C-alpha positions as CSV (number, residue, x, y, z in Angstrom):
1,M,0.0,0.1,-0.1
2,I,1.1,3.8,0.2
3,D,3.7,4.6,2.5
4,T,4.8,8.2,2.2
5,I,2.8,10.8,0.3
6,V,3.6,14.6,-0.5
7,L,0.4,16.7,-0.7
8,T,0.4,20.2,-2.1
9,L,-1.8,22.9,-1.3
10,T,-2.0,26.6,-2.6
11,K,-2.7,29.4,-0.4
12,D,-6.5,29.3,-0.8
13,K,-6.7,25.8,0.6
14,Y,-5.4,26.4,4.0
15,Q,-4.9,29.1,6.8
16,I,-1.9,29.6,9.1
17,S,-3.1,29.9,12.7
18,D,0.2,29.8,14.5
19,P,3.2,31.0,12.1
20,D,5.6,30.8,15.0
21,K,5.6,27.1,15.0
22,F,7.6,27.2,11.8
23,T,11.3,27.9,11.3
24,P,11.7,30.6,10.7
25,S,8.4,32.0,11.6
26,A,5.8,32.0,9.0
27,R,4.6,35.4,9.8
28,W,5.9,36.6,6.2
29,A,3.1,34.4,4.7
30,N,0.3,36.1,6.2
31,A,1.7,39.6,4.8
32,A,-0.2,41.2,2.1
33,H,2.9,41.0,-0.2
34,A,5.1,38.0,0.9
35,P,8.7,38.3,0.0
36,K,9.6,36.0,-3.0
37,G,11.8,33.1,-2.2
38,M,10.8,32.6,1.4
39,R,10.7,29.1,2.9
40,S,9.8,28.1,6.2
41,I,9.6,24.4,7.8
42,Q,8.1,22.5,10.7
43,N,9.1,19.0,11.2
44,P,8.6,16.5,14.1
45,T,11.3,16.7,16.8
46,K,13.4,13.6,17.8
47,K,12.1,13.9,21.2
48,E,8.4,13.7,20.1
49,L,9.2,10.8,17.9
50,L,11.2,8.9,20.9
51,N,7.8,9.7,22.9
52,G,5.7,7.9,19.8
53,I,4.4,11.4,18.6
54,Y,4.3,11.5,15.0
55,K,3.8,14.7,12.8
56,P,4.2,15.4,9.1
57,H,7.0,17.4,7.6
58,L,5.8,20.7,6.6
59,T,7.4,23.1,4.0
60,L,5.7,26.6,3.4
61,S,7.5,28.4,0.4
62,N,6.8,31.3,-1.7
63,K,8.3,30.9,-5.2
64,A,7.4,31.8,-8.7
65,N,4.9,29.6,-10.6
66,A,5.0,28.6,-14.3
67,F,4.0,32.2,-15.3
68,G,6.8,33.8,-13.0
69,A,4.5,35.2,-10.4
70,P,5.0,34.4,-6.8
71,Q,3.0,31.6,-5.3
72,Q,2.6,30.4,-1.7
73,I,2.5,26.5,-1.4
74,L,2.3,24.3,1.4
75,K,3.8,20.8,1.1
76,I,2.8,18.2,3.5
77,Q,5.0,15.2,3.6
78,L,4.0,12.1,5.8
79,S,4.1,8.4,6.2
80,L,0.5,7.4,6.4
81,P,1.0,4.2,8.5
82,K,3.4,6.1,11.0
83,L,0.4,8.7,11.3
84,I,-2.1,6.0,12.2
85,Y,-0.2,3.2,13.9
86,G,3.2,5.0,14.9
87,N,5.0,2.6,12.7
88,N,5.0,1.3,9.2
89,F,5.3,-2.6,10.2
90,D,1.6,-2.4,10.1
91,E,0.0,-1.8,6.6
92,L,-2.9,0.2,5.9
93,Q,-6.2,-0.8,4.0
94,Y,-8.7,1.0,1.6
95,K,-10.9,1.3,4.4
96,D,-8.6,3.4,6.5
97,F,-8.9,6.4,4.2
98,Q,-11.5,8.4,6.0
99,R,-9.5,7.6,9.3
100,I,-6.4,9.0,7.9
101,I,-7.7,12.4,6.7
102,L,-9.6,13.1,9.9
103,K,-6.4,12.3,11.8
104,L,-4.3,14.4,9.4
105,Q,-6.6,17.4,9.6
106,K,-6.5,17.3,13.7
107,V,-2.6,16.8,13.5
108,L,-2.2,19.8,11.0
109,E,-4.4,21.9,13.2
110,Q,-2.2,21.3,16.2
111,M,0.8,22.5,14.0
112,G,-0.7,25.5,13.2
113,I,-2.5,24.8,9.8
114,I,-6.3,25.1,9.4
115,T,-7.8,23.0,6.5
116,N,-10.7,20.8,5.9
117,V,-11.1,17.0,5.1
118,D,-12.6,17.6,1.7
119,T,-9.5,19.7,0.7
120,L,-7.0,16.9,1.9
121,A,-9.1,14.2,0.1
122,H,-8.8,16.1,-3.1
123,A,-5.3,17.5,-2.8
124,P,-2.7,17.1,-5.5
125,V,-0.1,14.6,-4.9
126,S,3.5,15.7,-5.9
127,A,5.3,12.4,-4.6
128,I,4.3,8.9,-3.6
129,H,6.1,6.0,-2.1
130,Y,4.5,2.6,-2.6
131,S,5.8,-0.2,-0.2
132,K,5.5,-3.8,0.9
133,N,6.8,-5.5,4.1
134,I,7.5,-9.0,3.1
135,A,7.5,-11.2,6.3
136,L,10.1,-14.2,6.3
137,T,8.9,-16.9,8.8
138,D,10.6,-20.0,7.3
139,G,14.0,-19.3,8.6
140,S,15.3,-17.3,5.4
141,I,16.7,-14.0,5.7
142,P,16.6,-10.7,3.5
143,Y,20.3,-10.7,2.6
144,S,19.8,-13.9,0.6
145,F,17.0,-12.2,-1.4
146,I,18.8,-9.2,-1.8
147,Q,21.9,-11.0,-3.3
148,R,19.6,-12.5,-5.9
149,I,18.2,-9.0,-6.5
150,K,21.5,-7.4,-7.0
151,E,22.2,-10.0,-9.8
152,S,19.2,-8.5,-11.6
153,N,20.4,-4.9,-12.1
154,A,22.1,-5.0,-15.7
155,G,20.0,-3.7,-18.3
156,L,17.2,-3.1,-16.0
157,P,15.0,-0.4,-18.0
158,I,14.6,1.9,-15.0
159,D,16.8,4.7,-16.4
160,V,19.3,4.0,-13.5
161,N,21.7,6.8,-12.7
162,E,23.2,5.4,-9.4
163,T,23.2,2.1,-7.5
164,H,23.7,1.7,-3.8
165,Y,24.6,-1.5,-2.2
166,R,25.4,-1.0,1.5
167,N,25.1,-1.7,5.1
168,M,27.0,-4.9,4.5
169,G,24.7,-6.1,1.7
170,H,21.5,-5.6,3.7
171,S,20.0,-3.1,1.2
172,Y,19.9,-2.2,-2.3
173,R,18.9,0.8,-4.2
174,W,18.5,1.7,-7.9
175,H,18.1,5.5,-8.1
176,C,17.8,8.1,-10.4
177,N,16.2,11.9,-10.2
178,S,12.6,11.1,-10.4
179,Y,12.2,7.9,-8.7
180,E,13.9,5.0,-6.8
181,V,13.6,1.3,-6.3
182,V,14.5,0.2,-2.8
183,F,14.8,-3.4,-1.2
184,Y,16.2,-3.6,2.4
185,D,16.2,-5.4,5.6
186,K,13.8,-3.6,7.6
187,I,14.9,-4.9,11.0
188,K,18.4,-4.3,10.3
189,D,17.6,-0.8,9.2
190,L,16.2,-0.1,12.6
191,E,19.0,-1.6,14.2
192,Q,21.3,0.8,12.4
193,S,19.4,3.7,13.0
194,S,19.6,3.1,16.8
195,K,23.4,3.8,16.3
196,S,23.4,6.6,13.6
197,S,20.8,8.4,11.5
198,K,23.2,8.3,8.4
199,R,23.2,5.3,5.9
200,V,19.5,4.2,6.8
201,F,16.6,4.3,4.4
202,E,13.9,4.8,6.9
203,R,13.0,8.4,8.0
204,N,12.0,9.3,11.4
205,S,13.4,5.8,12.5
206,A,13.2,7.1,16.2
207,L,9.5,6.7,16.2
208,Q,9.9,2.9,16.1
209,L,12.9,2.2,18.1
210,R,10.8,1.0,20.9
211,F,10.3,-2.2,18.9
212,L,14.0,-3.2,19.0
213,H,13.6,-4.8,22.6
214,E,10.9,-7.2,21.3
215,L,12.7,-7.7,18.0
216,K,15.8,-8.8,19.9
217,Y,14.1,-11.9,20.9
218,R,12.4,-12.8,17.7
219,K,12.7,-16.3,16.2
220,M,12.2,-17.1,12.4
221,F,10.9,-13.7,11.8
222,E,12.6,-11.1,9.4
223,V,11.2,-8.4,7.2
224,L,12.3,-7.7,3.7
225,R,10.8,-4.3,2.6
226,M,10.2,-3.1,-1.0
227,E,9.6,0.4,-1.9
228,V,9.1,2.2,-5.4
229,R,9.4,6.0,-4.6
230,L,7.8,8.2,-7.4
231,N,9.2,11.6,-6.7
232,R,7.9,13.7,-9.5
233,R,4.4,14.1,-10.9
234,Q,5.8,13.7,-14.5
235,K,7.1,10.2,-13.5
236,M,3.9,9.4,-12.2
237,K,2.0,10.3,-15.1
238,Q,4.6,8.5,-17.3
239,L,4.5,5.3,-15.3
240,F,0.7,5.1,-15.1
241,N,0.1,5.7,-18.7
242,K,2.4,2.7,-19.3
243,L,0.5,0.6,-16.9
244,G,-2.5,1.7,-18.0
245,I,-3.6,3.4,-15.0
246,K,-6.2,6.2,-15.6
247,T,-6.7,8.3,-12.5
248,E,-6.3,11.9,-11.3
249,L,-3.3,12.5,-9.2
250,T,-5.2,13.3,-6.1
251,F,-4.7,11.8,-2.6
252,K,-8.3,10.0,-2.7
253,K,-7.9,8.8,-6.2
254,L,-4.4,7.2,-5.7
255,F,-5.5,5.8,-2.1
256,K,-6.3,2.2,-3.7
257,P,-4.6,-1.0,-3.1
258,A,-4.9,-2.0,-6.7
259,I,-2.8,0.8,-8.0
260,S,-0.2,0.0,-5.3
261,K,0.0,-3.7,-6.2
262,K,0.4,-2.8,-10.0
263,V,3.3,-0.5,-9.6
264,L,5.2,-2.9,-7.2
265,F,4.6,-6.0,-9.5
266,H,5.7,-4.0,-12.4
267,Y,9.2,-3.5,-10.9
268,L,9.3,-6.9,-9.4
269,D,8.5,-8.3,-12.8
270,E,11.0,-6.4,-14.4
271,I,13.7,-7.5,-11.9
272,E,12.8,-11.0,-12.3
273,K,12.8,-10.9,-16.2
274,K,16.4,-9.3,-16.1
275,R,18.1,-11.8,-13.7
276,P,20.2,-13.7,-16.0
277,I,19.7,-17.4,-16.2
278,L,23.4,-17.8,-16.4
279,H,23.2,-17.3,-12.6
280,D,21.5,-20.5,-12.1
281,Y,24.3,-22.7,-13.6
282,V,26.3,-24.2,-10.7
283,K,30.0,-23.9,-11.3
284,T,31.4,-27.0,-9.6
285,S,34.3,-27.3,-11.9
286,T,35.1,-26.0,-15.4
287,N,34.3,-29.4,-17.2
288,S,30.9,-29.8,-15.4
289,F,30.0,-26.2,-16.1
290,L,30.7,-26.4,-19.9
291,A,29.0,-29.9,-20.0
292,I,25.9,-28.8,-18.3
293,L,25.9,-25.5,-20.6
294,L,26.4,-27.5,-23.8
295,I,23.7,-30.2,-23.0
296,N,21.0,-27.4,-22.1
297,N,22.1,-25.4,-25.2
298,P,23.3,-27.7,-28.0
299,K,23.5,-24.9,-30.7
300,L,25.4,-22.7,-28.5
301,G,28.7,-23.3,-30.2
302,T,32.1,-23.9,-28.5
303,G,33.3,-20.3,-28.9
304,K,30.5,-18.9,-27.1
305,A,30.3,-21.6,-24.5
306,F,34.0,-20.5,-23.4
307,R,32.9,-17.0,-23.6
308,L,30.3,-17.5,-21.2
309,L,32.5,-19.5,-19.0
310,G,34.7,-16.4,-18.6
311,L,31.6,-14.4,-18.1
312,K,30.6,-16.9,-15.3
313,Y,34.0,-16.2,-13.5
314,A,33.8,-12.6,-13.9
315,L,30.2,-12.5,-12.2
316,E,31.8,-13.9,-9.2
317,S,33.3,-10.6,-8.4
318,A,31.3,-8.2,-10.5
319,T,27.7,-7.5,-11.6
320,L,26.5,-7.6,-15.2
321,R,26.0,-3.7,-15.0
322,E,29.6,-3.2,-13.6
323,L,31.0,-5.4,-16.4
324,R,29.1,-3.7,-19.1
325,N,30.5,-0.2,-18.1
326,L,34.0,-1.8,-17.8
327,F,33.8,-3.0,-21.6
328,A,31.8,0.2,-22.6
329,H,34.7,2.5,-21.5
330,S,37.3,0.1,-22.9
331,S,39.3,0.9,-26.1
332,I,41.1,-2.4,-26.0
333,K,40.7,-4.6,-29.3
334,T,41.7,-8.1,-29.4
335,G,40.6,-8.9,-32.9
336,P,37.4,-8.4,-35.0
337,R,35.5,-11.1,-33.4
338,H,36.5,-10.6,-29.9
339,N,36.7,-6.9,-29.1
340,H,35.1,-5.2,-26.3
341,A,31.9,-4.5,-28.5
342,H,31.4,-8.2,-29.0
343,M,31.8,-8.7,-25.2
344,I,29.0,-6.0,-24.6
345,A,26.8,-7.8,-27.1
346,L,27.4,-11.1,-25.0
347,I,26.6,-9.3,-21.9
348,D,23.4,-7.7,-23.1
349,Q,22.3,-11.0,-24.4
350,Y,22.3,-12.7,-21.0
351,A,21.5,-9.5,-19.0
């Protein structure tokens, strides 16, 4: 279902009852002519989070619109399950929507923002994060799944600008400017946040630190978390058009489990399709690997079989994406049939 969402309200959709709750004070927003470029924020404090109090992150800004005129915008960023449950181990259901906007309206009022439930329900969405907690109760651990997911990064059609494989292999992220696809060990991430807020994926982790004592004594229970973070409206429109999702980009219209499932399964399917079958061949010895490869691929040919053997060895220390980048930037040629361009073609075929 949805985890994080960013709602955008124009000045006519809210009132500021207590501007001094913002930093710096948002008194400028109530002036007849608000200075252009002003920005005030209001975030939950660490003390509030440690006491189980969750609030949205508010950003009030006065910047130029598409026509160059100054426009006051209030951005409301929040984790919906944290608002309701105080954690995001628990997941929301479609029936929870009314409860969410009633709670959100009340919390915003405490933060000095007056608005109504109808405005919130129909507020434009500028970013949305879909997520799924996958409980592992059979003795398996997230690390083993993340290792397999890592093998699928070459050729993945998600316009990747950057990848991260960190925290000792307990998390993996494909990142670009408009969106991210993230897999991580949720419990390990929470344990890391108790030591430092750096190098963790979960924002406002202090809210959930109270669970660590109970989780310490868990048996046969781990959580692999998947998130698809659509951080721009243009990316949302592009993806929804591709998936045949026809809906307005408003809070109420997007709060549907069917949309969440479609988005998550789309990226999961892409990852599964792009995991090279070559990884499934067990290389106990050179002879056995070649024999199995040729038996299962009788038309493969000796030359390509040996190139695949070399690729299999290389995959033991690098990903396909890393290998492709290596050969793409290489200028070394070893002959017309075995130059770096030919190797890239081979990598792409098995990516």
